[in-house]
C-alpha positions, 0 to 999 in steps of 0.5 A: 106606345103606338098600338101597332108597334106594340102589337108587332113587338108582342108577336115578335117576342112570342115568335122567338119564344115559340122558336126556342120551344120548337128547338127544344121540343118538337110540336106541330106548327112550330114553323109558324114561329118564324112567320110570327117573328117576320110579321112582328118585325114588319108591323114594327117597321110600318108603324113609322118608328113610333115605338122608339120615339117617332112623332105621334 
């Protein structure tokens, strides 16, 4: 797995978890969960599709 795509996927998953926790419990900084999801998706997109079978 390409490191950039893997890192993007990890950030996206953490962002989704942070969002769900933020819906259930109010905590400072919960708005950054949406930012984490957007950054994670962007990192996956700019990794040239290597996560899903693109050429190395």
